[in-house]
N, CA, C and O atoms as a GROMACS GRO file, in nm:
protein
  408
    1MET      N    1  15.145   8.873   8.387
    1MET     CA    2  15.095   8.844   8.541
    1MET      C    3  15.028   8.949   8.572
    1MET      O    4  14.928   8.900   8.625
    2SER      N    5  15.017   9.054   8.574
    2SER     CA    6  14.977   9.146   8.640
    2SER      C    7  14.832   9.134   8.637
    2SER      O    8  14.763   9.171   8.732
    3SER      N    9  14.767   9.061   8.486
    3SER     CA   10  14.648   9.054   8.441
    3SER      C   11  14.580   8.966   8.556
    3SER      O   12  14.479   8.993   8.622
    4LEU      N   13  14.680   8.830   8.562
    4LEU     CA   14  14.594   8.747   8.691
    4LEU      C   15  14.611   8.812   8.836
    4LEU      O   16  14.555   8.762   8.933
    5GLY      N   17  14.672   8.897   8.843
    5GLY     CA   18  14.690   8.931   8.954
    5GLY      C   19  14.543   9.050   8.997
    5GLY      O   20  14.482   9.050   9.104
    6SER      N   21  14.523   9.116   8.910
    6SER     CA   22  14.406   9.181   8.862
    6SER      C   23  14.258   9.096   8.894
    6SER      O   24  14.177   9.118   8.984
    7THR      N   25  14.256   9.014   8.808
    7THR     CA   26  14.165   8.885   8.816
    7THR      C   27  14.163   8.840   8.942
    7THR      O   28  14.046   8.813   8.968
    8ASN      N   29  14.262   8.811   9.073
    8ASN     CA   30  14.234   8.705   9.149
    8ASN      C   31  14.153   8.848   9.250
    8ASN      O   32  14.057   8.817   9.320
    9GLN      N   33  14.195   8.975   9.247
    9GLN     CA   34  14.186   9.090   9.325
    9GLN      C   35  14.026   9.115   9.311
    9GLN      O   36  13.949   9.136   9.404
   10GLN      N   37  13.999   9.109   9.185
   10GLN     CA   38  13.856   9.159   9.133
   10GLN      C   39  13.747   9.006   9.200
   10GLN      O   40  13.629   9.016   9.234
   11THR      N   41  13.822   8.892   9.202
   11THR     CA   42  13.722   8.810   9.263
   11THR      C   43  13.726   8.776   9.408
   11THR      O   44  13.656   8.700   9.474
   12ASP      N   45  13.831   8.856   9.443
   12ASP     CA   46  13.799   8.866   9.618
   12ASP      C   47  13.758   8.976   9.638
   12ASP      O   48  13.767   9.004   9.758
   13GLU      N   49  13.710   9.068   9.569
   13GLU     CA   50  13.620   9.178   9.595
   13GLU      C   51  13.465   9.147   9.583
   13GLU      O   52  13.381   9.199   9.656
   14LEU      N   53  13.440   9.060   9.484
   14LEU     CA   54  13.342   9.003   9.475
   14LEU      C   55  13.300   8.897   9.554
   14LEU      O   56  13.182   8.896   9.586
   15SER      N   57  13.373   8.808   9.592
   15SER     CA   58  13.348   8.741   9.734
   15SER      C   59  13.306   8.817   9.857
   15SER      O   60  13.224   8.783   9.942
   16GLN      N   61  13.384   8.938   9.849
   16GLN     CA   62  13.337   9.004   9.977
   16GLN      C   63  13.208   9.058  10.002
   16GLN      O   64  13.156   9.088  10.109
   17ILE      N   65  13.161   9.068   9.876
   17ILE     CA   66  13.066   9.179   9.856
   17ILE      C   67  12.948   9.073   9.881
   17ILE      O   68  12.853   9.100   9.955
   18ARG      N   69  12.962   8.926   9.800
   18ARG     CA   70  12.843   8.842   9.808
   18ARG      C   71  12.884   8.788   9.943
   18ARG      O   72  12.801   8.699   9.962
   19GLU      N   73  12.955   8.790  10.034
   19GLU     CA   74  12.923   8.712  10.176
   19GLU      C   75  12.881   8.841  10.233
   19GLU      O   76  12.827   8.810  10.339
   20GLN      N   77  12.875   8.976  10.220
   20GLN     CA   78  12.824   9.060  10.290
   20GLN      C   79  12.634   9.030  10.246
   20GLN      O   80  12.540   9.026  10.326
   21ILE      N   81  12.630   9.012  10.085
   21ILE     CA   82  12.492   8.972  10.119
   21ILE      C   83  12.442   8.862  10.150
   21ILE      O   84  12.321   8.848  10.169
   22ASP      N   85  12.515   8.781  10.159
   22ASP     CA   86  12.486   8.623  10.249
   22ASP      C   87  12.453   8.689  10.375
   22ASP      O   88  12.339   8.659  10.410
   23GLU      N   89  12.510   8.767  10.455
   23GLU     CA   90  12.484   8.797  10.580
   23GLU      C   91  12.364   8.871  10.599
   23GLU      O   92  12.298   8.853  10.701
   24ILE      N   93  12.330   8.948  10.517
   24ILE     CA   94  12.219   9.020  10.500
   24ILE      C   95  12.092   8.939  10.481
   24ILE      O   96  11.986   8.979  10.530
   25ASN      N   97  12.101   8.808  10.400
   25ASN     CA   98  12.006   8.756  10.379
   25ASN      C   99  11.973   8.660  10.488
   25ASN      O  100  11.859   8.612  10.491
   26LEU      N  101  12.066   8.625  10.581
   26LEU     CA  102  12.034   8.575  10.698
   26LEU      C  103  11.993   8.637  10.795
   26LEU      O  104  11.947   8.568  10.886
   27LYS      N  105  11.995   8.804  10.814
   27LYS     CA  106  11.934   8.874  10.876
   27LYS      C  107  11.782   8.922  10.833
   27LYS      O  108  11.710   8.965  10.923
   28ILE      N  109  11.742   8.917  10.727
   28ILE     CA  110  11.643   8.914  10.684
   28ILE      C  111  11.552   8.800  10.710
   28ILE      O  112  11.430   8.815  10.725
   29LEU      N  113  11.635   8.640  10.719
   29LEU     CA  114  11.538   8.528  10.744
   29LEU      C  115  11.502   8.536  10.915
   29LEU      O  116  11.400   8.484  10.960
   30ASN      N  117  11.587   8.598  10.988
   30ASN     CA  118  11.604   8.595  11.145
   30ASN      C  119  11.478   8.694  11.162
   30ASN      O  120  11.388   8.680  11.245
   31LEU      N  121  11.496   8.823  11.043
   31LEU     CA  122  11.356   8.896  11.081
   31LEU      C  123  11.235   8.857  11.043
   31LEU      O  124  11.132   8.901  11.094
   32LEU      N  125  11.239   8.786  10.965
   32LEU     CA  126  11.115   8.695  10.891
   32LEU      C  127  11.056   8.618  11.006
   32LEU      O  128  10.940   8.633  11.044
   33GLN      N  129  11.132   8.543  11.054
   33GLN     CA  130  11.112   8.429  11.120
   33GLN      C  131  11.089   8.506  11.283
   33GLN      O  132  11.012   8.438  11.350
   34GLN      N  133  11.135   8.622  11.352
   34GLN     CA  134  11.074   8.719  11.429
   34GLN      C  135  10.921   8.744  11.412
   34GLN      O  136  10.827   8.714  11.485
   35ARG      N  137  10.926   8.818  11.276
   35ARG     CA  138  10.776   8.895  11.235
   35ARG      C  139  10.668   8.762  11.246
   35ARG      O  140  10.547   8.779  11.261
   36TYR      N  141  10.728   8.635  11.236
   36TYR     CA  142  10.615   8.521  11.200
   36TYR      C  143  10.550   8.510  11.363
   36TYR      O  144  10.431   8.507  11.396
   37GLN      N  145  10.646   8.508  11.431
   37GLN     CA  146  10.637   8.501  11.578
   37GLN      C  147  10.529   8.567  11.653
   37GLN      O  148  10.457   8.528  11.745
   38LEU      N  149  10.539   8.679  11.588
   38LEU     CA  150  10.472   8.806  11.666
   38LEU      C  151  10.342   8.788  11.588
   38LEU      O  152  10.242   8.790  11.660
   39THR      N  153  10.316   8.766  11.432
   39THR     CA  154  10.188   8.748  11.383
   39THR      C  155  10.117   8.640  11.424
   39THR      O  156   9.995   8.625  11.411
   40ALA      N  157  10.231   8.530  11.498
   40ALA     CA  158  10.140   8.390  11.577
   40ALA      C  159  10.038   8.447  11.715
   40ALA      O  160   9.930   8.409  11.761
   41GLU      N  161  10.143   8.564  11.751
   41GLU     CA  162  10.060   8.622  11.906
   41GLU      C  163   9.930   8.694  11.866
   41GLU      O  164   9.827   8.693  11.933
   42VAL      N  165   9.950   8.770  11.721
   42VAL     CA  166   9.826   8.845  11.672
   42VAL      C  167   9.711   8.754  11.662
   42VAL      O  168   9.604   8.784  11.715
   43ALA      N  169   9.727   8.642  11.597
   43ALA     CA  170   9.646   8.540  11.572
   43ALA      C  171   9.576   8.472  11.684
   43ALA      O  172   9.458   8.439  11.677
   44LYS      N  173   9.652   8.450  11.790
   44LYS     CA  174   9.610   8.426  11.905
   44LYS      C  175   9.546   8.508  11.999
   44LYS      O  176   9.478   8.458  12.089
   45TYR      N  177   9.562   8.642  11.986
   45TYR     CA  178   9.461   8.764  12.052
   45TYR      C  179   9.342   8.760  11.966
   45TYR      O  180   9.231   8.734  12.015
   46LYS      N  181   9.363   8.789  11.807
   46LYS     CA  182   9.242   8.764  11.721
   46LYS      C  183   9.128   8.616  11.750
   46LYS      O  184   9.008   8.623  11.727
   47LYS      N  185   9.187   8.512  11.793
   47LYS     CA  186   9.101   8.389  11.793
   47LYS      C  187   9.036   8.383  11.953
   47LYS      O  188   8.937   8.319  11.990
   48LYS      N  189   9.140   8.486  12.050
   48LYS     CA  190   9.030   8.472  12.178
   48LYS      C  191   8.953   8.572  12.204
   48LYS      O  192   8.887   8.569  12.308
   49PHE      N  193   8.943   8.698  12.105
   49PHE     CA  194   8.836   8.785  12.094
   49PHE      C  195   8.742   8.768  11.954
   49PHE      O  196   8.647   8.843  11.928
   50ASN      N  197   8.785   8.660  11.875
   50ASN     CA  198   8.709   8.628  11.759
   50ASN      C  199   8.682   8.767  11.665
   50ASN      O  200   8.579   8.817  11.620
   51LEU      N  201   8.806   8.800  11.658
   51LEU     CA  202   8.833   8.923  11.574
   51LEU      C  203   8.843   8.812  11.428
   51LEU      O  204   8.860   8.690  11.428
   52PRO      N  205   8.824   8.916  11.299
   52PRO     CA  206   8.859   8.867  11.171
   52PRO      C  207   9.069   8.888  11.110
   52PRO      O  208   9.151   8.978  11.127
   53ILE      N  209   9.075   8.774  11.051
   53ILE     CA  210   9.199   8.751  10.994
   53ILE      C  211   9.231   8.894  10.967
   53ILE      O  212   9.323   8.958  11.018
   54ILE      N  213   9.150   8.933  10.885
   54ILE     CA  214   9.226   9.061  10.781
   54ILE      C  215   9.130   9.169  10.841
   54ILE      O  216   9.011   9.178  10.872
   55ASP      N  217   9.281   9.274  10.842
   55ASP     CA  218   9.190   9.424  10.898
   55ASP      C  219   9.234   9.538  10.807
   55ASP      O  220   9.334   9.610  10.804
   56PRO      N  221   9.118   9.527  10.732
   56PRO     CA  222   9.174   9.610  10.594
   56PRO      C  223   9.238   9.777  10.655
   56PRO      O  224   9.322   9.838  10.589
   57ASP      N  225   9.190   9.824  10.771
   57ASP     CA  226   9.254   9.966  10.827
   57ASP      C  227   9.366   9.924  10.831
   57ASP      O  228   9.433   9.976  10.741
   58ARG      N  229   9.443   9.829  10.914
   58ARG     CA  230   9.582   9.797  10.943
   58ARG      C  231   9.649   9.799  10.837
   58ARG      O  232   9.750   9.869  10.822
   59GLU      N  233   9.593   9.711  10.741
   59GLU     CA  234   9.666   9.685  10.637
   59GLU      C  235   9.703   9.786  10.554
   59GLU      O  236   9.814   9.786  10.500
   60GLU      N  237   9.605   9.892  10.533
   60GLU     CA  238   9.624  10.033  10.462
   60GLU      C  239   9.733  10.114  10.519
   60GLU      O  240   9.811  10.183  10.453
   61LEU      N  241   9.732  10.101  10.662
   61LEU     CA  242   9.814  10.165  10.727
   61LEU      C  243   9.962  10.118  10.760
   61LEU      O  244  10.047  10.179  10.824
   62MET      N  245   9.967  10.016  10.712
   62MET     CA  246  10.107   9.960  10.719
   62MET      C  247  10.181   9.990  10.601
   62MET      O  248  10.293  10.041  10.593
   63PHE      N  249  10.064   9.933  10.464
   63PHE     CA  250  10.105   9.986  10.323
   63PHE      C  251  10.173  10.106  10.299
   63PHE      O  252  10.268  10.132  10.226
   64ALA      N  253  10.079  10.198  10.402
   64ALA     CA  254  10.133  10.364  10.364
   64ALA      C  255  10.253  10.382  10.420
   64ALA      O  256  10.334  10.453  10.362
   65LYS      N  257  10.287  10.319  10.549
   65LYS     CA  258  10.401  10.324  10.606
   65LYS      C  259  10.528  10.278  10.529
   65LYS      O  260  10.636  10.338  10.526
   66ILE      N  261  10.491  10.132  10.454
   66ILE     CA  262  10.642  10.098  10.364
   66ILE      C  263  10.607  10.141  10.261
   66ILE      O  264  10.658  10.050  10.194
   67GLN      N  265  10.548  10.223  10.164
   67GLN     CA  266  10.569  10.316  10.109
   67GLN      C  267  10.653  10.407  10.119
   67GLN      O  268  10.743  10.425  10.038
   68SER      N  269  10.630  10.481  10.231
   68SER     CA  270  10.681  10.599  10.252
   68SER      C  271  10.817  10.604  10.278
   68SER      O  272  10.892  10.692  10.234
   69THR      N  273  10.858  10.495  10.363
   69THR     CA  274  10.985  10.452  10.407
   69THR      C  275  11.064  10.393  10.261
   69THR      O  276  11.178  10.430  10.232
   70ALA      N  277  10.999  10.315  10.190
   70ALA     CA  278  11.076  10.252  10.055
   70ALA      C  279  11.132  10.402   9.968
   70ALA      O  280  11.237  10.411   9.904
   71ALA      N  281  11.051  10.488   9.984
   71ALA     CA  282  11.043  10.626   9.898
   71ALA      C  283  11.211  10.692   9.956
   71ALA      O  284  11.316  10.717   9.897
   72LEU      N  285  11.157  10.704  10.119
   72LEU     CA  286  11.322  10.774  10.162
   72LEU      C  287  11.430  10.706  10.150
   72LEU      O  288  11.540  10.758  10.136
   73LEU      N  289  11.398  10.531  10.157
   73LEU     CA  290  11.505  10.495  10.091
   73LEU      C  291  11.568  10.460   9.950
   73LEU      O  292  11.675  10.404   9.923
   74GLY      N  293  11.471  10.510   9.872
   74GLY     CA  294  11.499  10.527   9.740
   74GLY      C  295  11.503  10.378   9.678
   74GLY      O  296  11.576  10.328   9.593
   75LEU      N  297  11.387  10.319   9.758
   75LEU     CA  298  11.393  10.149   9.707
   75LEU      C  299  11.287  10.163   9.591
   75LEU      O  300  11.237  10.275   9.583
   76PRO      N  301  11.244  10.071   9.501
   76PRO     CA  302  11.135  10.092   9.420
   76PRO      C  303  11.040  10.006   9.491
   76PRO      O  304  11.029   9.885   9.512
   77LYS      N  305  10.939  10.174   9.535
   77LYS     CA  306  10.801  10.125   9.577
   77LYS      C  307  10.725   9.991   9.547
   77LYS      O  308  10.729   9.892   9.620
   78GLU      N  309  10.658  10.000   9.432
   78GLU     CA  310  10.616   9.879   9.347
   78GLU      C  311  10.673   9.714   9.428
   78GLU      O  312  10.607   9.644   9.505
   79GLU      N  313  10.798   9.692   9.381
   79GLU     CA  314  10.853   9.606   9.413
   79GLU      C  315  10.867   9.600   9.557
   79GLU      O  316  10.882   9.483   9.590
   80ILE      N  317  10.869   9.646   9.614
   80ILE     CA  318  10.886   9.670   9.808
   80ILE      C  319  10.753   9.592   9.834
   80ILE      O  320  10.741   9.493   9.907
   81ILE      N  321  10.636   9.670   9.746
   81ILE     CA  322  10.463   9.640   9.821
   81ILE      C  323  10.465   9.487   9.779
   81ILE      O  324  10.434   9.407   9.867
   82LYS      N  325  10.503   9.428   9.628
   82LYS     CA  326  10.490   9.319   9.614
   82LYS      C  327  10.561   9.218   9.736
   82LYS      O  328  10.511   9.126   9.800
   83ILE      N  329  10.683   9.271   9.738
   83ILE     CA  330  10.730   9.178   9.892
   83ILE      C  331  10.649   9.159   9.974
   83ILE      O  332  10.616   9.047  10.012
   84PHE      N  333  10.601   9.271  10.017
   84PHE     CA  334  10.502   9.272  10.151
   84PHE      C  335  10.404   9.201  10.156
   84PHE      O  336  10.368   9.132  10.251
   85ARG      N  337  10.337   9.218  10.020
   85ARG     CA  338  10.196   9.146  10.012
   85ARG      C  339  10.249   8.992  10.002
   85ARG      O  340  10.172   8.926  10.071
   86ILE      N  341  10.339   8.915   9.949
   86ILE     CA  342  10.393   8.789   9.943
   86ILE      C  343  10.380   8.762  10.119
   86ILE      O  344  10.312   8.680  10.180
   87ILE      N  345  10.475   8.867  10.165
   87ILE     CA  346  10.478   8.817  10.340
   87ILE      C  347  10.330   8.837  10.416
   87ILE      O  348  10.288   8.749  10.491
   88LEU      N  349  10.272   8.932  10.395
   88LEU     CA  350  10.100   8.924  10.436
   88LEU      C  351  10.041   8.819  10.430
   88LEU      O  352   9.986   8.775  10.530
   89GLU      N  353  10.037   8.735  10.276
   89GLU     CA  354   9.949   8.650  10.245
   89GLU      C  355  10.003   8.522  10.324
   89GLU      O  356   9.928   8.428  10.353
   90TYR      N  357  10.133   8.524  10.356
   90TYR     CA  358  10.160   8.396  10.446
   90TYR      C  359  10.123   8.403  10.578
   90TYR      O  360  10.107   8.301  10.646
   91THR      N  361  10.105   8.539  10.629
   91THR     CA  362  10.071   8.572  10.746
   91THR      C  363   9.925   8.532  10.779
   91THR      O  364   9.886   8.472  10.879
   92TYR      N  365   9.857   8.574  10.680
   92TYR     CA  366   9.718   8.497  10.684
   92TYR      C  367   9.708   8.375  10.688
   92TYR      O  368   9.637   8.328  10.777
   93LYS      N  369   9.756   8.310  10.620
   93LYS     CA  370   9.742   8.166  10.606
   93LYS      C  371   9.792   8.108  10.751
   93LYS      O  372   9.730   8.023  10.814
   94GLN      N  373   9.906   8.162  10.790
   94GLN     CA  374   9.916   8.125  10.892
   94GLN      C  375   9.823   8.164  11.009
   94GLN      O  376   9.778   8.060  11.058
   95GLN      N  377   9.771   8.290  11.079
   95GLN     CA  378   9.674   8.309  11.139
   95GLN      C  379   9.541   8.218  11.115
   95GLN      O  380   9.464   8.190  11.207
   96GLU      N  381   9.522   8.171  10.962
   96GLU     CA  382   9.374   8.089  10.943
   96GLU      C  383   9.450   7.936  11.016
   96GLU      O  384   9.382   7.885  11.105
   97ALA      N  385   9.531   7.893  10.995
   97ALA     CA  386   9.564   7.782  11.076
   97ALA      C  387   9.556   7.811  11.233
   97ALA      O  388   9.477   7.742  11.296
   98ILE      N  389   9.620   7.893  11.293
   98ILE     CA  390   9.594   7.910  11.418
   98ILE      C  391   9.449   7.899  11.462
   98ILE      O  392   9.402   7.817  11.541
   99LEU      N  393   9.380   8.008  11.389
   99LEU     CA  394   9.231   7.998  11.451
   99LEU      C  395   9.154   7.873  11.426
   99LEU      O  396   9.049   7.848  11.485
  100LYS      N  397   9.205   7.800  11.344
  100LYS     CA  398   9.148   7.670  11.342
  100LYS      C  399   9.158   7.599  11.405
  100LYS      O  400   9.065   7.523  11.430
  101HIS      N  401   9.298   7.589  11.470
  101HIS     CA  402   9.334   7.466  11.574
  101HIS      C  403   9.290   7.548  11.674
  101HIS      O  404   9.284   7.671  11.682
  102ASP      N  405   9.246   7.411  11.786
  102ASP     CA  406   9.252   7.423  11.919
  102ASP      C  407   9.319   7.440  12.030
  102ASP      O  408   9.259   7.442  12.138
   0.00000   0.00000   0.00000
């Protein structure tokens, strides 16, 4: 019976860890939503002043900060950059839609 108790304890521990992961996922989604709201404001600014969607200098600075922070946190830089490139790709699509809309 101690084996069953041990299994239940392991399952409870795993469930708690997964709950924490779910909470973090929700936080990430909320942060992405906040980021997209801000990038919509950036798009409106760019539209007002007829600026291009892509700002290579800003992009370079952003990725340098992301890489250095990832390194400090012990995260795999290449994978983190991939994630942020996907986020940036969506941002560009979002901004294009806003710039086209009157």
